[in-house]
N, C-alpha and C positions, 0 to 999 in steps of 0.2 A: 528070650525073643519073643516076640511079638507075632505073632501067625498071621495078623490082620493087616499087616504092611502090604501094599501092591507088589507086585513082581512084575519089574521094569527088565525089559528083554535090552538085550545090547544095542540093538539098533533105537529103541526109543531113548536110549541115556544117551546114544551119541547125537540124534536130533535136538533132545534137548537141550545138549550142552554144546551144539555146534554155534550158536551165537556169540557163548563166552568165548569160544577158544577158538576159534577159525583164523581171528588176525593175529595169534602167537605163533602162525606158523617159522616167522622167521628163525624160532629158535635154531632149528637144524631141520634141512631138508634134503632128500637123498639124491644121489648122482642120478644124471637122467634117464637111465635106464630104469628107476624105482618111481618116478613121478610121474602119472598119468591123469590125476584130476582134473584138468582143464586143457582145451586146445593150448598152446604154445602162439600167441599175437604176432611173437618177435621170429617166429620161424621164416627161413630165406622165401622167397617168392621170386617167381620169374617176372624179370623186365616184359614191358610190352614190345621191346623190340633189340636188337645186339649192342648193348652196352658199349662205350667207348672206355668207362671205370668202372671199378667193383665197389670204388670207396673215396671220401674224400679228407682232405687234410687242408682247413682253415687256419692259418694264420694272420689274427685277427689283432691288427696296430692300433690299438684305441687311441683315439683323441686327434687321427688326420695328421699322415706324415704329409710335406710339402712335396708334390709332384713336380714341380719346378727346383727345387732341389735334389731330385734324387734321381728320376728317372724322365722327364718332360724337359730337354733341352731347348732353352728358349734364349737365343740371340739378343732377340730385344731386350728383356733387362738390361742387359749390360751397355747396350747403346742409349737406352733411355733413361742409366741409373741416376734418381734423385728428379726428373722433374716430374712436376704436378701434371696430371693427366683425368680426364675426365673417367673411372669406368662403371658402365651401368650395373649395378649392385643393389638387387632386388632386398637383400639384408639390411644395408646401409641408408637405403631409401625408406625401408619399412622403420628403423630408428630414429633416422635425423628428420623425415619427410621433406627432404630437399639432396638436391644434387650436390656431390662432393668431390671436390678434388683428391686424389691420393698420390701419396711421393712413389713411385716406380724404385722396387728393391730388385738389386740384382743378388743371384745367388752366390753364399761366402764361398762357396766351393766349385771346384774345376768339374768340367766336365768332358770327359773321353771315351772314344769308341772303341768296340771290344768285339772280339768273335768274328767270325766268318759274317755275320747277319749286319756287324757294325752299329750296333745298339747302344746310345749314348748313356752313360751312368755317371753319375756325379762320383766323386772322390768320397762320398761319405760310404759306400758299399763296395769295396773292391774285391771280398771273397763273392759278393753276388755277381758281380762283375763278369768274373769268369763262365757264370752259366748261361750267360745271354744266349748262347743259341740253343738252350733246351728252353727258354722262356717265351711266353707269348703275352705280350705286353698288351692289356685295352686303353687306350690314351685318352678316349672319349667317351668316360664314363659320365654321367649325371646322375643325381638322388633326387627326393624328398626329405625334410626337412636340414632347419639352417643352424641348428644345436644339438649339443651332442647327445641329449636324449630322446628326441623325436629320430635323428637320424641313424643311430645306432639299434634303436628297435628297429627303424626299417630295412636297416641292413639284414636284421637278423629274422623278422616276421613276416617283412611286405606290407606292414602297417606302420604306421606314426604314433598312432592314440588308441588303438582297440586291444583287444587282449588276444593275438591269434598265435598258432603254433609256429615255433621255429623252424627252420630250413632244416636241421637235423632231425627235427621230430617228424616233419613230413618226409625225409628220404627215409628214415627208419618205418614207416608207418606202410609206405609205397613198396621196400624192400626186405623189411626184415632183416636180418643179421647173418652174418657166416657163421661167426662162434657161438653157439649155446651155451657155454660160460662164461660169458664177458657183456657187459652193457653193450647194447648196438651204436648207443651214439652218447659219447665222454667230452665234457669240457674242462679243459686243464687249466685250472688256477684263474675260473673268473672272475671278474669286478662285480662288486655289489652295488655300484651305481651305474646309471644312465640304462635303464631297462633292466640290470640286475639278475635275477633267476627268469625274468619272463625272457631271455635272450637263449634259453636254453627249456625252454617251458613247451608241455604240449599241451597248453591251454585245453580246448573242448574235443581234443581228440584222447581216445581211451589212454589211461594212466598209464600204461605198458611203453608208452612214446616219448616219456619223461626223458629229457637229459638226467645224466649222470655226472654230478659237479665232483671236481678230484682237485682238492685243496681247494683254495681261494687264493686272489690276487692281494700282493702285499705279504705272503707267507713265504720263507725260503722253499726253492722247489725241493731241495734236498730232504727238507721233511715231509715232503708230500707222500700220504697214502691213503688207502680205500679205509673209511674207518668201521670198527666192529665185525671185524671179516672172520676174527676167529674168537671161539668162546673157552674162557680155559676154564669155566667151569663143569664141565661135563667132557668127559672122554667120547671118542668116537661111535664106541658102541653103544653108549649112553643116548647119544645125539640119534642116534639110531633109531633104537627105540622109542624114544621122544615121538621120531619122525612117522612111524609106523601108525600112531595112534591119533597125529595131528592130521596125517594122511587120510585115513578113516575118516575123521570128524569134517574134513574140509569136503569129502565124498558126498558126504550126506545134505555138507550144506548145497553144495552146488545142484544136487536133485531137485531141492526144495526151493530153490533160486536161480532157475536154468535162464540162461539168457543174462545176466547180471554181468553186464562187462568190467564194472568196477571191482567187484568180489574177484571174477576171474585173474582181472589184471595183477591185485594185492596177492592173490596166490602164486600167481607165476612169478612177480617181482620175489617173494619171498623164496620161491623154488631156485631162482637166478640167485639169489645171496647165498644159497647153500653150496650151489656149485662155483661160484665166483673164490669159496676160501680156499679151495683148493687151487685155484688157476689164477686168481688175482693178482695175490702177490709178488710174484714172479716178475709182475710188469714194472715195478720198482724197484726191482735189486739187477743194480749194474753191475754185479763183482763178476760175473760170467763174460761180461763185454770185454773184448781186448782192451789193452790201452790204446792201440793205434784208433781204434773205434770213439773211445771217450775224448782223445786227442782231436778227433776230426770236429766234434761238436762244440771243443773249448771246455770240456768238464774239467774243474776244478782250478781255472785258471779266473783271476780276478773280475773281469766282466761280462764273461760269457759262461760262467756255470752256470747259475739260477736257469736261463733261456734256453741253454745247450741239453740241460737235464728236460724241461718239457719238450725240446725235440726230439731226443732221443725217447723218450715214454712214446711220442707220437707213432714214431717210427717202431716200437714194439706192438702198439696197439694195430697198425694197420698191419704187421706181418700175423699179427692173432686172429685178423679180420673182423675188428670192429669197425663199422661201417663208418659213423662219420664223426669225426676228432676234431675239434676246437682247442688252439694252442693260444692263450690271451697273453699279448703283453701289454699286461694295463696296470693299476691301480685302483684305491677304493676314494681318488681322493677327489674333490671337485674340479679338477685342473688334470685331466688325462695326461698320460706321458707324453705323447706327440704334439699336445696342444701348447704349441710357442705363439701367445700373443705378444709375447716380447722375449728378446732374447734368442731367438731363433737358434745358437750355437747350440743349444742343448741339443738338439738334431743329431750332433757329432755323439752324444752319452747314449742316446739309442739306438743308432747305428750300430756303437762299438759293440752294445749289448749284444743284439740281435742278427748281424752279417753273418760271421762266421758260426752261430749255430743253423741258420737257414741254408747257407752253402751246405754245410755237413749233412743236413738233411737230404738234400739234392743228390747228393755224391750218393750218400747212404744208398736212399732208395733206388738210383740207378744201378748203381753196381749190385744190389741184391733182385734186380730185375721188377722191381715193387712199382717203379716210376710209369711202365708202362699201362697199368690200367689203377695207379692212385692219382687224382685230381690235385695237385697240390693250388692253393688259393690263396695267393696274399692279398690284403688292400686292408680299408680302412672304411670309416662311414662318412667322409668326404675327404676333400685335400685343402689346399689352403691357398689365399690369392697370391696375386703378382705384385701387389703392393703391398708397404710398409703398414700395418696399422696403426693408427692416430699418428704417425709421422713418425713412427717409433722402431724399433730392430725386428719387431717379429710378423707375423703374418694372422691375417683373420681367415674365419672358414670359410671355404667354398664347396660348394654343393654341386656347381653348375658346371664344374669340370674337375676332371681328375684322372689317376693313372693307378690301374691293380695289375697284377700279373699272374700268370698260370704257368704251370708247368706238367707234364705229363697228363694221361686222364683222357688223350685223345684228341689234344688242341694242338695247332701247329707249331713247332718249334721255331726260334728264331725268328718270330713273327710279330709283327707291330701293326694292330690296328686300330684306327680311328686317330682323333688328335684334336688338340685345342687350338684358340687361336692362336696370332702372333707374340700375345702375353702369357699364353695359358690360363686364361680367365674362363672361359666359357667353351665347351664341345662344342665344336662345329663342323666335324666329319665323322663318318663312322661313330655314332652317337649310341651308345648303350646305358640304357636306363636301369636302375637296379631289378625291377622285373623282370628288362631281357635280361640281365644276366642270371636270375633264377630259373626263368624259365629253360635257359642254354645248359645250367648244371643238371636242373632235373634229365634234360636230353640226353647229356654226355650219361646218365646213369643208366640208360634205357626206358626213362619214363616221361609220356606226354604232358606236360603241365595244365592243358585242359583238361584232362582226362582224370588226374590226380584228385579228387575231389572227397569232399565231407558234410556230410547235410547234419548242421548245427540249429537247432530252433527252428525248423522248416525251412532254411535256404542253405541249397550248397556252399560250399566254401572250397577255395584253392590256395595256394600259397600267390600265384601270381594277381589273385580276385578277378578281374576282368580283361587286366593287362596281359604283356608280355609278349614278345616273339624271338625264337630262336635265334641266335648269331650263329649260320650254320658258316659265314666265311673262316671263321677262326679254325674250324676242323680239319685234322688232317686227313 
């Protein structure tokens, strides 16, 4: 034995090895009572004022469903069908540099009035139509961006071309999460196109507020799960012992690098990963769900199984306390699902896939008492034109007027706000810009959009930038 070797204390050993091992903490973390290396940035925070909603479920219809074929009834389209008229369309003018006449295109589907509110819904959505007295329609929506990529980014982040945090990240940053054993912001089967990960990114917010993607568009929902939750190589006792060592290493690292929010976020995320091993798998196990609930969502049925599973996941996450849940109906192609520039009849297929699952989600939330404090938001990046594109059988993009609907979370049920012109082309009354909707969404959660700020590179940022007004007329 060489007696000249220096004696290294345990503290020195931990300090010298901390850099090498602190980022290995995901291998095993203890239950909540066992971890105390850093303050948890996802701990729930009190809202600024009494909220109407505690959580959000966003049903994203990628590609832009046609509002004049779904929820915005325009008899003028049938009256003028086939006529060539001039439409004030900035998108076409920018492309052609000339005023062009377009052929008015009536809806292929019949509209009917439903419920006590008498809301018009086309035959595309017979199941959602049964819930109109729970819905709040925003029919004067307008937004920035005429192509899918910019408009989708704007819907998710409030910016067309800059890297900004997504809505879910801002919500998580402002409120934290109710369940410390699950992510606070989840995007179910997101698309890799038209913004891709930026649509659920934390951008310059601390890393802890990044959205967690579950699955991806184009993969069957029945195969969706959170990867790498189980460590089959070690027993629970072995992982516990490993945790105790890593916990000590991380504690030393934090002492030496106090205020390093990136390191703290990494450690917190690894600790969350450990806790998720015990809680997350159950979210995707539908075996305990009674058959009548599966039938409600259309699970195991040819057209509705996939999106039905996504919607049931969303309900289970909402019930478990996940703060912001996005359910994506999309794909990874250059032509998103609802993007019918030709063959508008494909809307029938997409409606068939989503109508029953969405109605099932609304029913399920309501019967469990969750709809009261869950804000359900259905919408897309824009709507579609009232005329046939290139005199064909489809419709072009329309950011100047479209419809979204809401349910629960403090909005007026059986209510319609705003409207488009007689053709459904431009929002002309009760106009709601996407910035206004973001401001209103935050308000329903108890957050003042003007005060939810984060300073980056010396400049304060917020979701609504320097814009946005709260639409109080839609609040119950």
